[in-house]
C-alpha positions in Angstrom: -7.3 6.7 -6.5 -11.0 6.3 -5.4 -11.5 4.3 -2.3 -9.0 1.3 -1.5 -9.5 -2.5 -0.5 -6.9 -4.9 0.4 -9.2 -7.9 -0.3 -12.0 -7.9 -2.5 -15.7 -9.7 -0.4 -19.1 -10.4 -0.9 -20.3 -7.4 1.3 -18.2 -6.8 4.2 -16.2 -8.1 7.1 -16.3 -8.3 10.9 -13.8 -6.1 13.6 -11.8 -7.3 15.7 -15.0 -6.6 18.3 -17.5 -9.2 16.5 -20.0 -7.0 15.5 -22.2 -7.8 12.2 -21.2 -7.0 8.5 -19.7 -3.9 7.7 -19.4 -1.8 4.9 -18.0 1.5 4.7 -19.3 4.4 2.2 -17.1 4.4 -0.3 -16.9 8.7 -0.4 -15.8 8.3 3.1 -13.1 5.6 2.5 -11.9 8.4 -0.5 -11.1 11.7 2.2 -10.1 9.5 5.7 -6.2 9.1 6.0 -4.0 7.7 9.2 -4.4 10.5 11.7 -0.4 10.0 12.3 1.1 10.0 8.3 -2.0 11.7 6.7 -1.5 9.4 4.0 -4.1 7.2 2.3 -5.4 4.0 4.2 -6.0 0.4 3.1 -9.6 -0.9 3.9 -9.4 -4.3 4.1 -13.3 -5.4 3.3 -12.3 -9.1 5.4 -10.8 -7.3 8.8 -13.8 -4.1 9.0 -10.6 -2.8 9.1 -8.8 0.7 7.5 -5.1 -0.1 7.2 -1.7 2.2 7.5 1.1 0.5 6.4 2.9 3.4 6.9 2.0 3.6 11.0 1.4 -0.1 10.5 -1.9 0.3 12.4 -5.2 -0.6 11.5 -7.9 1.1 12.9 -10.9 -0.8 13.7 -14.6 -0.3 11.9 -17.2 -0.9 13.7 -20.9 -1.0 12.3 -19.8 1.2 9.6 -18.0 3.4 11.0 -14.6 4.0 10.9 -12.7 4.4 14.5 -9.9 6.6 14.0 -8.6 6.7 17.3 -4.8 5.6 17.5 -5.8 4.2 21.4 -7.9 1.9 19.3 -6.0 1.0 16.7 -4.1 -2.3 16.3 -0.5 -3.2 15.7 0.0 -4.9 12.4 1.9 -8.0 12.1 4.7 -8.2 9.1 1.9 -10.7 7.7 -1.3 -8.3 8.0 -0.2 -6.2 6.1 1.5 -9.0 3.0 0.0 -9.0 -0.6 -2.3 -5.8 0.7 -1.9 -2.9 -2.3 -4.4 0.0 -2.9 -7.4 -0.5 -5.5 -9.5 1.6 -6.9 -13.4 0.6 -7.0 -16.0 1.3 -4.9 
């Protein structure tokens, strides 16, 4: 699969810190994996996060840079990953 997205959006989202719209390079999304499980991440453009369903964590994206530190990730609620699935495309 190529890059992944949770929900198609128009140009990005905001992270939990309230920064401006973020856009992540699709090639970067192809190679990034969860630092805990080493499994593929789901790009949630609307929330500005990379989701690890296996680890139940959401990693923030700040100024277009994924923050892949476990200490910076937020735990997922049961509703957070509902409907989010890998989708091919840029």
